[in-house]
NUMAR-265036 format. One line per field, with one value per atom (N, C-alpha, C, O): residue in three letters; chain; atom name; x, y, z. Coordinates in nm, 2 decimals, always signed. Layout:
! residues N
margu [ALA:...]
vexkol [A:...]
baro [CA:...]
u [X:...]
v [Y:...]
w [Z:...]
END
This chain:
! residues 102
margu [MET:MET:MET:MET:SER:SER:SER:SER:SER:SER:SER:SER:ARG:ARG:ARG:ARG:ILE:ILE:ILE:ILE:ILE:ILE:ILE:ILE:ALA:ALA:ALA:ALA:LEU:LEU:LEU:LEU:PHE:PHE:PHE:PHE:ASN:ASN:ASN:ASN:LEU:LEU:LEU:LEU:LYS:LYS:LYS:LYS:PRO:PRO:PRO:PRO:GLY:GLY:GLY:GLY:VAL:VAL:VAL:VAL:SER:SER:SER:SER:VAL:VAL:VAL:VAL:ALA:ALA:ALA:ALA:ASP:ASP:ASP:ASP:TYR:TYR:TYR:TYR:GLU:GLU:GLU:GLU:ALA:ALA:ALA:ALA:TRP:TRP:TRP:TRP:ALA:ALA:ALA:ALA:LYS:LYS:LYS:LYS:ALA:ALA:ALA:ALA:GLN:GLN:GLN:GLN:ASP:ASP:ASP:ASP:ILE:ILE:ILE:ILE:PRO:PRO:PRO:PRO:THR:THR:THR:THR:VAL:VAL:VAL:VAL:ASN:ASN:ASN:ASN:GLY:GLY:GLY:GLY:LEU:LEU:LEU:LEU:ALA:ALA:ALA:ALA:SER:SER:SER:SER:ILE:ILE:ILE:ILE:ASP:ASP:ASP:ASP:SER:SER:SER:SER:PHE:PHE:PHE:PHE:GLU:GLU:GLU:GLU:VAL:VAL:VAL:VAL:PHE:PHE:PHE:PHE:ARG:ARG:ARG:ARG:VAL:VAL:VAL:VAL:THR:THR:THR:THR:GLY:GLY:GLY:GLY:LEU:LEU:LEU:LEU:PHE:PHE:PHE:PHE:GLY:GLY:GLY:GLY:GLY:GLY:GLY:GLY:GLY:GLY:GLY:GLY:GLN:GLN:GLN:GLN:PRO:PRO:PRO:PRO:PRO:PRO:PRO:PRO:TYR:TYR:TYR:TYR:GLN:GLN:GLN:GLN:TYR:TYR:TYR:TYR:VAL:VAL:VAL:VAL:GLU:GLU:GLU:GLU:VAL:VAL:VAL:VAL:LEU:LEU:LEU:LEU:ASP:ASP:ASP:ASP:VAL:VAL:VAL:VAL:GLY:GLY:GLY:GLY:ASP:ASP:ASP:ASP:MET:MET:MET:MET:ALA:ALA:ALA:ALA:ALA:ALA:ALA:ALA:PHE:PHE:PHE:PHE:GLY:GLY:GLY:GLY:GLN:GLN:GLN:GLN:ASP:ASP:ASP:ASP:ILE:ILE:ILE:ILE:ALA:ALA:ALA:ALA:THR:THR:THR:THR:SER:SER:SER:SER:ARG:ARG:ARG:ARG:MET:MET:MET:MET:GLN:GLN:GLN:GLN:GLU:GLU:GLU:GLU:ILE:ILE:ILE:ILE:ALA:ALA:ALA:ALA:ALA:ALA:ALA:ALA:LYS:LYS:LYS:LYS:PHE:PHE:PHE:PHE:GLN:GLN:GLN:GLN:SER:SER:SER:SER:MET:MET:MET:MET:ALA:ALA:ALA:ALA:ASP:ASP:ASP:ASP:VAL:VAL:VAL:VAL:ILE:ILE:ILE:ILE:PHE:PHE:PHE:PHE:MET:MET:MET:MET:THR:THR:THR:THR:THR:THR:THR:THR:ASP:ASP:ASP:ASP:LYS:LYS:LYS:LYS:LEU:LEU:LEU:LEU:GLY:GLY:GLY:GLY]
vexkol [A:A:A:A:A:A:A:A:A:A:A:A:A:A:A:A:A:A:A:A:A:A:A:A:A:A:A:A:A:A:A:A:A:A:A:A:A:A:A:A:A:A:A:A:A:A:A:A:A:A:A:A:A:A:A:A:A:A:A:A:A:A:A:A:A:A:A:A:A:A:A:A:A:A:A:A:A:A:A:A:A:A:A:A:A:A:A:A:A:A:A:A:A:A:A:A:A:A:A:A:A:A:A:A:A:A:A:A:A:A:A:A:A:A:A:A:A:A:A:A:A:A:A:A:A:A:A:A:A:A:A:A:A:A:A:A:A:A:A:A:A:A:A:A:A:A:A:A:A:A:A:A:A:A:A:A:A:A:A:A:A:A:A:A:A:A:A:A:A:A:A:A:A:A:A:A:A:A:A:A:A:A:A:A:A:A:A:A:A:A:A:A:A:A:A:A:A:A:A:A:A:A:A:A:A:A:A:A:A:A:A:A:A:A:A:A:A:A:A:A:A:A:A:A:A:A:A:A:A:A:A:A:A:A:A:A:A:A:A:A:A:A:A:A:A:A:A:A:A:A:A:A:A:A:A:A:A:A:A:A:A:A:A:A:A:A:A:A:A:A:A:A:A:A:A:A:A:A:A:A:A:A:A:A:A:A:A:A:A:A:A:A:A:A:A:A:A:A:A:A:A:A:A:A:A:A:A:A:A:A:A:A:A:A:A:A:A:A:A:A:A:A:A:A:A:A:A:A:A:A:A:A:A:A:A:A:A:A:A:A:A:A:A:A:A:A:A:A:A:A:A:A:A:A:A:A:A:A:A:A:A:A:A:A:A:A:A:A:A:A:A:A:A:A:A:A:A:A:A:A:A:A:A:A:A:A:A:A:A:A:A:A:A:A:A:A:A:A:A:A:A:A:A:A:A:A:A:A]
baro [N:CA:C:O:N:CA:C:O:N:CA:C:O:N:CA:C:O:N:CA:C:O:N:CA:C:O:N:CA:C:O:N:CA:C:O:N:CA:C:O:N:CA:C:O:N:CA:C:O:N:CA:C:O:N:CA:C:O:N:CA:C:O:N:CA:C:O:N:CA:C:O:N:CA:C:O:N:CA:C:O:N:CA:C:O:N:CA:C:O:N:CA:C:O:N:CA:C:O:N:CA:C:O:N:CA:C:O:N:CA:C:O:N:CA:C:O:N:CA:C:O:N:CA:C:O:N:CA:C:O:N:CA:C:O:N:CA:C:O:N:CA:C:O:N:CA:C:O:N:CA:C:O:N:CA:C:O:N:CA:C:O:N:CA:C:O:N:CA:C:O:N:CA:C:O:N:CA:C:O:N:CA:C:O:N:CA:C:O:N:CA:C:O:N:CA:C:O:N:CA:C:O:N:CA:C:O:N:CA:C:O:N:CA:C:O:N:CA:C:O:N:CA:C:O:N:CA:C:O:N:CA:C:O:N:CA:C:O:N:CA:C:O:N:CA:C:O:N:CA:C:O:N:CA:C:O:N:CA:C:O:N:CA:C:O:N:CA:C:O:N:CA:C:O:N:CA:C:O:N:CA:C:O:N:CA:C:O:N:CA:C:O:N:CA:C:O:N:CA:C:O:N:CA:C:O:N:CA:C:O:N:CA:C:O:N:CA:C:O:N:CA:C:O:N:CA:C:O:N:CA:C:O:N:CA:C:O:N:CA:C:O:N:CA:C:O:N:CA:C:O:N:CA:C:O:N:CA:C:O:N:CA:C:O:N:CA:C:O:N:CA:C:O:N:CA:C:O:N:CA:C:O:N:CA:C:O:N:CA:C:O:N:CA:C:O:N:CA:C:O:N:CA:C:O:N:CA:C:O:N:CA:C:O:N:CA:C:O:N:CA:C:O:N:CA:C:O:N:CA:C:O:N:CA:C:O:N:CA:C:O:N:CA:C:O:N:CA:C:O:N:CA:C:O:N:CA:C:O]
u [+7.46:+7.56:+7.48:+7.38:+7.52:+7.45:+7.50:+7.61:+7.41:+7.44:+7.40:+7.31:+7.46:+7.41:+7.36:+7.43:+7.25:+7.19:+7.19:+7.15:+7.24:+7.24:+7.15:+7.17:+7.06:+6.97:+7.00:+7.01:+7.02:+7.04:+6.91:+6.87:+6.85:+6.73:+6.70:+6.75:+6.62:+6.57:+6.42:+6.36:+6.35:+6.21:+6.16:+6.22:+6.05:+5.99:+5.93:+5.90:+5.93:+5.86:+5.72:+5.65:+5.70:+5.57:+5.56:+5.46:+5.66:+5.66:+5.73:+5.85:+5.66:+5.73:+5.82:+5.79:+5.92:+6.01:+5.93:+5.95:+5.84:+5.76:+5.68:+5.67:+5.61:+5.53:+5.61:+5.57:+5.72:+5.80:+5.86:+5.84:+5.91:+5.98:+5.88:+5.91:+5.76:+5.65:+5.61:+5.60:+5.60:+5.56:+5.68:+5.65:+5.80:+5.92:+5.93:+5.95:+5.91:+5.92:+5.80:+5.82:+5.68:+5.56:+5.54:+5.49:+5.58:+5.55:+5.67:+5.69:+5.75:+5.86:+5.96:+5.99:+6.02:+6.13:+6.08:+6.15:+5.97:+5.93:+5.89:+5.91:+5.83:+5.78:+5.90:+5.91:+6.00:+6.12:+6.20:+6.25:+6.22:+6.29:+6.22:+6.29:+6.09:+6.02:+6.03:+5.99:+6.09:+6.11:+6.21:+6.32:+6.19:+6.28:+6.41:+6.52:+6.41:+6.54:+6.63:+6.74:+6.58:+6.65:+6.72:+6.66:+6.86:+6.93:+6.92:+6.92:+6.92:+6.91:+6.87:+6.91:+6.79:+6.74:+6.74:+6.68:+6.82:+6.84:+6.82:+6.86:+6.76:+6.74:+6.81:+6.79:+6.89:+6.97:+6.93:+6.92:+6.91:+6.89:+7.03:+7.11:+7.06:+7.19:+7.19:+7.10:+7.29:+7.30:+7.40:+7.40:+7.48:+7.58:+7.69:+7.69:+7.79:+7.91:+8.02:+8.04:+8.10:+8.22:+8.31:+8.35:+8.35:+8.43:+8.35:+8.40:+8.21:+8.12:+8.06:+8.10:+7.97:+7.90:+7.76:+7.72:+7.69:+7.55:+7.55:+7.60:+7.50:+7.49:+7.40:+7.29:+7.43:+7.35:+7.22:+7.13:+7.22:+7.10:+7.06:+7.14:+6.93:+6.87:+6.87:+6.88:+6.87:+6.86:+6.94:+6.97:+6.98:+7.05:+6.98:+6.96:+6.95:+6.90:+7.01:+7.08:+7.03:+7.12:+7.04:+6.99:+7.04:+6.97:+7.07:+7.14:+7.08:+7.16:+7.07:+6.99:+7.09:+7.00:+7.07:+7.18:+7.01:+7.07:+7.06:+7.15:+6.95:+6.93:+6.86:+6.74:+6.93:+6.87:+6.75:+6.66:+6.76:+6.65:+6.52:+6.41:+6.54:+6.43:+6.38:+6.26:+6.47:+6.43:+6.35:+6.25:+6.38:+6.30:+6.16:+6.06:+6.14:+6.01:+5.94:+5.82:+6.01:+5.96:+5.90:+5.79:+5.97:+5.93:+5.82:+5.76:+5.79:+5.68:+5.54:+5.44:+5.54:+5.41:+5.33:+5.39:+5.20:+5.12:+5.15:+5.15:+5.19:+5.22:+5.35:+5.35:+5.45:+5.57:+5.55:+5.62:+5.46:+5.43:+5.36:+5.39:+5.28:+5.22:+5.33:+5.33:+5.42:+5.53:+5.61:+5.64:+5.65:+5.73:+5.66:+5.73:+5.54:+5.46:+5.46:+5.47:+5.43:+5.43:+5.56:+5.57:+5.67:+5.80:+5.83:+5.89:+5.80:+5.83:+5.75:+5.79:+5.63:+5.55:+5.61:+5.58:+5.70:+5.76:+5.90:+5.94:+5.97:+6.12:+6.17:+6.11:+6.27:+6.35:+6.47:+6.55:+6.48:+6.58:+6.67:+6.63:+6.79:+6.89:+6.92:+6.97:+6.90:+6.94:+7.07:+7.08:+7.17:+7.30:+7.32:+7.31:+7.35:+7.40:+7.55:+7.62:+7.60:+7.74:+7.80:+7.73:+7.93:+8.02:+8.12:+8.18:+8.14:+8.25:+8.38:+8.41:+8.48:+8.62:+8.69:+8.66:+8.78:+8.86:+8.80:+8.86]
v [+7.20:+7.11:+7.00:+6.94:+6.96:+6.86:+6.72:+6.70:+6.62:+6.48:+6.40:+6.43:+6.28:+6.18:+6.06:+6.01:+6.01:+5.89:+5.79:+5.82:+5.67:+5.56:+5.45:+5.40:+5.41:+5.30:+5.18:+5.20:+5.06:+4.94:+4.85:+4.84:+4.80:+4.72:+4.62:+4.63:+4.52:+4.42:+4.43:+4.47:+4.40:+4.39:+4.27:+4.17:+4.29:+4.18:+4.08:+4.10:+3.95:+3.85:+3.89:+3.94:+3.86:+3.89:+4.03:+4.06:+4.12:+4.25:+4.24:+4.20:+4.28:+4.27:+4.39:+4.50:+4.37:+4.48:+4.58:+4.70:+4.54:+4.64:+4.73:+4.85:+4.67:+4.74:+4.84:+4.96:+4.79:+4.88:+5.00:+5.11:+4.97:+5.07:+5.17:+5.29:+5.13:+5.22:+5.31:+5.44:+5.26:+5.34:+5.44:+5.56:+5.39:+5.47:+5.59:+5.71:+5.57:+5.67:+5.77:+5.89:+5.72:+5.81:+5.88:+5.99:+5.81:+5.87:+5.90:+6.02:+5.80:+5.82:+5.92:+6.02:+5.90:+5.99:+6.14:+6.23:+6.17:+6.31:+6.37:+6.49:+6.29:+6.34:+6.37:+6.48:+6.28:+6.31:+6.42:+6.51:+6.42:+6.53:+6.67:+6.77:+6.67:+6.79:+6.85:+6.96:+6.77:+6.82:+6.93:+6.92:+7.04:+7.15:+7.11:+7.17:+7.01:+6.97:+6.88:+6.85:+6.83:+6.74:+6.81:+6.89:+6.79:+6.85:+6.76:+6.80:+6.63:+6.53:+6.39:+6.36:+6.32:+6.19:+6.10:+6.14:+6.00:+5.91:+5.76:+5.73:+5.69:+5.54:+5.47:+5.50:+5.37:+5.29:+5.15:+5.09:+5.08:+4.94:+4.88:+4.92:+4.78:+4.72:+4.62:+4.53:+4.63:+4.54:+4.43:+4.34:+4.43:+4.32:+4.37:+4.48:+4.28:+4.31:+4.33:+4.24:+4.43:+4.44:+4.32:+4.30:+4.25:+4.13:+4.00:+3.89:+4.02:+3.90:+3.87:+3.92:+3.78:+3.73:+3.79:+3.88:+3.75:+3.79:+3.90:+3.89:+4.02:+4.13:+4.10:+4.04:+4.15:+4.13:+4.21:+4.18:+4.32:+4.41:+4.43:+4.43:+4.46:+4.49:+4.64:+4.67:+4.72:+4.87:+4.94:+4.89:+5.07:+5.16:+5.30:+5.34:+5.36:+5.50:+5.59:+5.55:+5.71:+5.80:+5.93:+5.99:+5.98:+6.10:+6.20:+6.17:+6.31:+6.42:+6.52:+6.59:+6.53:+6.61:+6.74:+6.74:+6.85:+6.98:+7.02:+7.10:+6.98:+7.02:+6.91:+6.88:+6.84:+6.72:+6.76:+6.68:+6.88:+6.92:+6.94:+6.90:+7.00:+7.03:+6.89:+6.88:+6.80:+6.67:+6.60:+6.54:+6.61:+6.54:+6.60:+6.52:+6.73:+6.79:+6.74:+6.72:+6.74:+6.70:+6.56:+6.53:+6.47:+6.33:+6.30:+6.19:+6.40:+6.38:+6.42:+6.40:+6.47:+6.51:+6.39:+6.28:+6.41:+6.29:+6.23:+6.11:+6.32:+6.27:+6.18:+6.07:+6.23:+6.15:+6.02:+5.92:+6.03:+5.90:+5.80:+5.68:+5.85:+5.75:+5.69:+5.57:+5.78:+5.73:+5.63:+5.52:+5.66:+5.57:+5.44:+5.34:+5.45:+5.32:+5.23:+5.11:+5.29:+5.22:+5.15:+5.04:+5.23:+5.18:+5.07:+4.96:+5.08:+4.98:+4.85:+4.74:+4.87:+4.75:+4.67:+4.56:+4.74:+4.68:+4.63:+4.55:+4.69:+4.67:+4.63:+4.68:+4.55:+4.53:+4.62:+4.59:+4.72:+4.82:+4.85:+4.83:+4.89:+4.94:+5.08:+5.11:+5.18:+5.32:+5.34:+5.31:+5.40:+5.44:+5.59:+5.64:+5.65:+5.79:+5.79:+5.70:+5.90:+5.90:+6.04:+6.14:+6.04:+6.16:+6.14:+6.04:+6.25:+6.24:+6.26:+6.35:+6.18:+6.19:+6.29:+6.30:+6.37:+6.46:+6.59:+6.68]
w [-1.21:-1.26:-1.33:-1.28:-1.45:-1.53:-1.48:-1.43:-1.50:-1.47:-1.58:-1.66:-1.59:-1.69:-1.62:-1.53:-1.66:-1.61:-1.73:-1.84:-1.70:-1.81:-1.76:-1.64:-1.84:-1.81:-1.90:-2.03:-1.85:-1.92:-1.90:-1.79:-2.01:-1.99:-2.09:-2.21:-2.05:-2.14:-2.13:-2.03:-2.24:-2.24:-2.15:-2.15:-2.08:-2.00:-2.10:-2.21:-2.05:-2.13:-2.18:-2.10:-2.30:-2.36:-2.42:-2.49:-2.40:-2.46:-2.59:-2.59:-2.70:-2.83:-2.85:-2.81:-2.93:-2.97:-3.05:-3.02:-3.14:-3.22:-3.13:-3.15:-3.03:-2.94:-2.85:-2.84:-2.80:-2.71:-2.80:-2.76:-2.91:-2.99:-3.05:-3.06:-3.08:-3.13:-3.01:-3.03:-2.89:-2.78:-2.74:-2.72:-2.75:-2.71:-2.81:-2.77:-2.94:-3.04:-3.03:-3.05:-3.00:-3.00:-2.87:-2.86:-2.75:-2.62:-2.54:-2.49:-2.51:-2.42:-2.46:-2.39:-2.58:-2.62:-2.63:-2.58:-2.70:-2.71:-2.57:-2.55:-2.49:-2.36:-2.27:-2.22:-2.26:-2.18:-2.24:-2.16:-2.37:-2.43:-2.41:-2.42:-2.38:-2.36:-2.22:-2.20:-2.13:-1.99:-1.99:-2.05:-1.92:-1.91:-1.85:-1.88:-1.76:-1.69:-1.78:-1.74:-1.89:-1.97:-2.09:-2.16:-2.10:-2.21:-2.33:-2.44:-2.30:-2.41:-2.36:-2.25:-2.43:-2.40:-2.52:-2.62:-2.52:-2.64:-2.59:-2.48:-2.68:-2.66:-2.77:-2.89:-2.74:-2.83:-2.82:-2.71:-2.94:-2.95:-2.95:-3.04:-2.87:-2.87:-2.98:-3.00:-3.07:-3.19:-3.17:-3.26:-3.07:-3.05:-2.96:-2.90:-2.94:-2.86:-2.95:-3.04:-2.93:-3.01:-2.99:-2.87:-3.09:-3.07:-3.06:-3.06:-3.07:-3.07:-2.94:-2.83:-2.94:-2.82:-2.81:-2.89:-2.71:-2.68:-2.58:-2.47:-2.62:-2.52:-2.41:-2.43:-2.29:-2.17:-2.17:-2.09:-2.25:-2.25:-2.39:-2.49:-2.41:-2.54:-2.57:-2.69:-2.47:-2.49:-2.39:-2.28:-2.43:-2.35:-2.36:-2.47:-2.25:-2.25:-2.19:-2.10:-2.25:-2.20:-2.18:-2.27:-2.05:-2.01:-1.97:-1.87:-2.03:-1.99:-1.92:-1.98:-1.79:-1.70:-1.67:-1.61:-1.71:-1.68:-1.54:-1.49:-1.47:-1.33:-1.26:-1.28:-1.17:-1.10:-1.01:-1.00:-0.95:-0.86:-0.94:-0.91:-1.06:-1.15:-1.21:-1.23:-1.23:-1.29:-1.19:-1.23:-1.06:-0.96:-0.96:-0.94:-0.98:-0.99:-1.12:-1.12:-1.23:-1.36:-1.36:-1.41:-1.30:-1.30:-1.20:-1.20:-1.11:-1.02:-1.08:-1.02:-1.20:-1.26:-1.30:-1.32:-1.31:-1.35:-1.48:-1.50:-1.58:-1.71:-1.71:-1.77:-1.63:-1.62:-1.54:-1.56:-1.44:-1.37:-1.46:-1.44:-1.55:-1.65:-1.74:-1.76:-1.79:-1.88:-1.80:-1.85:-1.68:-1.60:-1.57:-1.57:-1.54:-1.51:-1.63:-1.62:-1.75:-1.87:-1.90:-1.93:-1.88:-1.91:-1.81:-1.85:-1.68:-1.59:-1.62:-1.58:-1.68:-1.72:-1.83:-1.86:-1.91:-2.03:-2.02:-2.09:-1.92:-1.91:-1.77:-1.67:-1.77:-1.65:-1.66:-1.75:-1.58:-1.60:-1.48:-1.36:-1.51:-1.41:-1.45:-1.56:-1.35:-1.37:-1.30:-1.18:-1.37:-1.31:-1.32:-1.43:-1.21:-1.22:-1.23:-1.19:-1.30:-1.33:-1.31:-1.30:-1.29:-1.29:-1.40:-1.41:-1.47:-1.58:-1.52:-1.44:-1.56:-1.52:-1.62:-1.74:-1.56:-1.64:-1.67:-1.74]
END
């Protein structure tokens, strides 16, 4: 059964948008999309709030996981531990698991 994980995050103080986005495009996105357990992984830059105002988060990640048990094994690898550690050093993040209604 597939699952969707949604991550909301802001960059930590001192982390530049350019540095984060270059790393995400070169390392994070291709590595995570290369995992057998992942159906899709996308990262979005938040551009505003519909109707105006300041958004509470700078970025949103959407992970469509085809197999959560396999995902657990995939993220335990040394390469994914490196990716996760780098991400955690750059971002203050909240990960939410979801179930689709309907």
